[in-house]
C-alpha positions in Angstrom: 10.3 26.2 -49.4 11.1 24.2 -46.3 14.7 23.6 -45.4 15.7 20.2 -44.2 17.8 20.8 -41.1 21.0 18.9 -40.6 20.9 17.4 -37.2 23.1 15.1 -35.0 22.0 12.0 -33.1 21.2 14.0 -30.0 18.5 15.9 -31.9 17.1 12.7 -33.3 16.8 10.8 -30.0 15.6 13.3 -27.4 12.1 12.8 -25.8 11.4 16.3 -24.6 10.5 19.4 -26.7 12.7 21.6 -24.6 15.7 19.4 -25.4 14.6 19.5 -29.0 14.9 23.3 -28.9 18.2 23.3 -26.9 19.7 21.0 -29.6 18.6 23.3 -32.3 20.3 26.1 -30.5 23.5 24.0 -30.1 23.4 23.2 -33.8 23.3 26.9 -34.8 26.1 27.6 -32.3 28.3 25.0 -33.9 28.0 26.9 -37.2 28.4 30.3 -35.6 30.1 30.7 -32.2 28.6 34.2 -31.8 25.0 32.8 -32.1 23.5 33.3 -28.6 20.3 32.5 -26.9 19.3 36.1 -27.6 20.0 35.5 -31.3 17.8 32.4 -31.2 15.0 34.2 -29.5 15.1 37.0 -32.1 15.0 34.3 -34.9 11.9 32.7 -33.5 10.3 36.1 -32.6 9.9 35.6 -28.8 11.5 37.5 -25.9 14.9 36.1 -24.7 13.7 36.0 -21.1 10.6 33.9 -22.1 12.8 31.5 -24.2 15.2 31.1 -21.2 12.3 30.2 -18.9 11.0 27.7 -21.5 14.3 26.0 -21.8 14.6 25.9 -18.0 11.2 24.3 -17.6 9.7 27.3 -15.9 7.2 28.2 -18.6 5.4 26.2 -21.2 4.8 26.6 -24.9 1.4 26.7 -26.5 0.8 24.6 -29.5 0.1 27.7 -31.5 3.5 29.2 -30.6 5.2 25.9 -31.3 3.9 26.0 -34.9 5.1 29.6 -35.2 8.6 28.5 -34.0 8.6 25.7 -36.5 7.7 28.1 -39.3 10.4 30.6 -38.2 13.0 27.9 -38.2 11.9 26.5 -41.5 11.7 23.0 -40.1 10.7 20.3 -42.6 7.3 18.6 -42.1 8.8 15.6 -40.3 10.7 17.7 -37.8 7.6 19.9 -37.2 5.4 16.9 -36.6 8.0 15.5 -34.1 8.3 18.9 -32.3 4.5 19.3 -31.9 4.1 15.7 -30.7 6.9 16.2 -28.1 4.9 19.2 -26.9 1.7 17.1 -26.6 3.7 14.4 -24.8 4.6 16.8 -22.0 1.0 18.0 -21.7 -0.4 14.4 -21.6 -3.2 14.2 -19.0 -2.6 10.6 -18.0 -0.1 7.7 -18.2 -2.3 6.0 -20.8 -2.4 9.2 -22.9 1.4 9.5 -22.6 1.9 5.9 -23.8 -0.3 6.6 -26.8 1.7 9.7 -27.7 5.0 7.7 -27.3 3.7 5.2 -29.8 3.0 8.0 -32.3 6.5 9.4 -31.7 8.1 6.0 -32.5 6.2 6.0 -35.8 7.4 9.5 -36.6 10.9 8.6 -35.6 11.7 4.9 -35.1 15.1 5.7 -33.7 13.8 7.9 -30.9 15.0 7.2 -27.4 12.0 6.9 -25.1 13.8 8.1 -22.1 11.9 10.8 -20.4 13.6 14.2 -20.1 12.1 15.8 -17.0 11.6 19.5 -16.5 13.8 21.0 -13.8 10.7 21.7 -11.6 9.7 18.0 -11.7 13.3 16.8 -11.0 13.3 18.7 -7.7 10.9 16.0 -6.4 13.4 13.2 -7.1 16.8 15.0 -6.7 17.9 12.7 -3.9 20.6 10.4 -5.4 18.7 7.1 -4.9 15.7 7.9 -7.1 17.4 7.3 -10.5 19.3 4.2 -9.5 16.1 2.8 -8.1 14.5 3.2 -11.5 17.2 0.9 -13.0 17.0 -1.6 -10.1 13.3 -2.3 -10.6 14.1 -3.4 -14.2 16.5 -6.2 -13.1 13.8 -8.9 -13.7 16.1 -11.8 -13.1 16.2 -10.8 -9.4 13.1 -11.1 -7.0 11.6 -7.7 -6.1 10.6 -6.3 -2.7 10.9 -2.8 -1.2 13.2 -4.3 1.5 15.5 -5.9 -1.1 15.8 -2.6 -3.0 16.6 -0.8 0.3 19.3 -3.3 1.1 20.9 -3.0 -2.3 21.0 0.8 -2.2 22.0 1.1 1.4 18.9 3.2 2.3 15.8 2.5 4.4 12.6 0.8 3.2 10.7 4.0 4.1 13.0 5.9 1.7 12.3 3.4 -1.1 8.5 3.6 -0.6 8.7 7.4 -0.6 10.8 7.4 -3.7 8.4 5.1 -5.5 5.4 7.2 -4.5 7.1 10.4 -5.9 7.8 8.6 -9.2 4.2 7.4 -9.4 3.1 11.0 -8.8 5.3 12.1 -11.7 3.9 9.3 -13.9 7.4 7.8 -14.2 6.2 4.5 -12.7 3.1 2.4 -12.0 3.3 0.7 -8.6 1.3 -0.9 -5.8 3.0 -1.8 -2.5 4.3 -5.3 -2.6 4.4 -5.6 -6.4 7.2 -4.9 -8.8 7.0 -1.3 -10.2 6.5 -0.8 -13.9 8.5 1.9 -15.8 6.4 4.2 -17.9 7.9 5.9 -21.0 11.6 4.9 -20.6 14.2 5.9 -18.1 14.4 9.5 -16.8 17.0 12.0 -17.9 17.3 15.7 -17.0 19.5 18.5 -18.3 19.7 22.3 -18.1 21.9 25.0 -19.7 21.5 27.0 -16.5 22.8 26.7 -12.9 20.2 24.8 -10.9 20.0 23.8 -7.2 18.3 20.4 -7.8 20.9 19.3 -10.3 23.7 20.6 -8.1 22.3 18.6 -5.2 22.1 15.4 -7.2 25.7 15.8 -8.6 27.1 16.7 -5.2 25.7 13.6 -3.7 27.1 11.5 -6.5 30.6 13.1 -6.0 30.3 12.1 -2.3 29.5 8.5 -3.4 32.6 8.7 -5.6 34.8 9.7 -2.7 33.3 6.9 -0.6 34.0 4.4 -3.4 37.7 5.5 -3.6 38.0 4.7 0.1 35.9 1.5 0.4 35.9 -0.3 -3.0 38.7 -2.3 -4.5 40.2 -1.1 -7.9 38.5 -4.0 -9.7 35.1 -2.8 -8.5 35.4 0.7 -10.0 37.2 2.7 -12.7 38.9 6.0 -11.9 40.9 7.9 -14.5 41.9 11.5 -14.6 44.2 13.9 -16.4 44.9 17.6 -16.7 44.5 19.1 -20.2 44.6 22.5 -21.8 41.7 23.5 -24.1 40.5 26.7 -25.7 36.7 27.3 -26.0 36.4 25.7 -29.5 38.3 22.6 -28.4 36.2 22.2 -25.3 33.0 22.0 -27.3 34.6 19.2 -29.4 35.6 17.5 -26.1 31.9 17.6 -25.0 30.9 15.7 -28.1 33.6 13.0 -27.5 32.4 12.6 -23.9 28.7 12.3 -25.0 29.7 9.6 -27.5 31.6 7.7 -24.8 28.6 7.9 -22.4 26.4 6.6 -25.2 28.6 3.6 -25.8 28.6 2.8 -22.0 24.8 2.9 -22.1 24.7 0.4 -25.0 27.0 -2.0 -23.1 24.7 -1.7 -20.0 21.6 -2.5 -22.1 23.1 -5.9 -23.1 21.3 -8.6 -21.0 23.3 -10.4 -18.4 22.7 -12.0 -15.0 23.6 -10.7 -11.5 23.8 -7.1 -12.6 24.7 -4.4 -10.0 23.9 -0.7 -10.2 26.9 1.5 -11.1 27.2 5.3 -11.5 29.2 6.6 -14.5 30.1 10.3 -14.8 32.5 12.4 -16.9 33.6 15.7 -15.5 35.5 18.5 -17.1 36.0 21.6 -15.0 38.3 24.6 -15.1 41.4 24.7 -12.8 42.7 28.0 -13.9 40.9 31.1 -12.6 39.4 33.9 -14.7 
């Protein structure tokens, strides 16, 4: 008998099979705080070190092993089909093949978010801060496109814009020919990792530096800055994470509403420990 798994919106909307697995792990940890990555590996009958490398994007799953994992987790047919299709999406051999698989995914799950969740290895290529804002900039269709215009808007050189576009073409995030407006393939890019990572650290550090620059140079009506000091225990912190994810989701929905003369903003929510171990 297959068990229908209770899932949250994050599980229903991710576009990467690694994120799908991470969300399943998180769901089990919500029910049992002692449930670890090692427990998850034991449940699906693979080595913890191998599972860790899969979640970090350093190793790939075979379709045969993916079916085995789905059986061990007692996923219902719909969830299994989605998991396997997400796996095929990452292994797609061309942009056209990827678009076909995305169409299949949207039939399986009409609410799926088609943002592309890059592997950590891929993200290293585009970890300079301006790559992800550039992906949004090309979608402002009410404004005329040129590489020089994009460079001026982001405060970088035209050469940097061209290099960034070439990298995103190589990763099949975009289609682009010099002088034409780039076309986004498969939704906007997102990336996450449960482990420490140099590429993510680099990107976040650059954005913190931009935040400091904004505090100095921008007027209060051009930005929002709020902070407070709070005390949490481990269980409360997990609940706070969910609140912040919900808030970021609401910001994204506001940004998706069509409007003229849009500018690119960076939104971040940071919670870090002040007391020492």
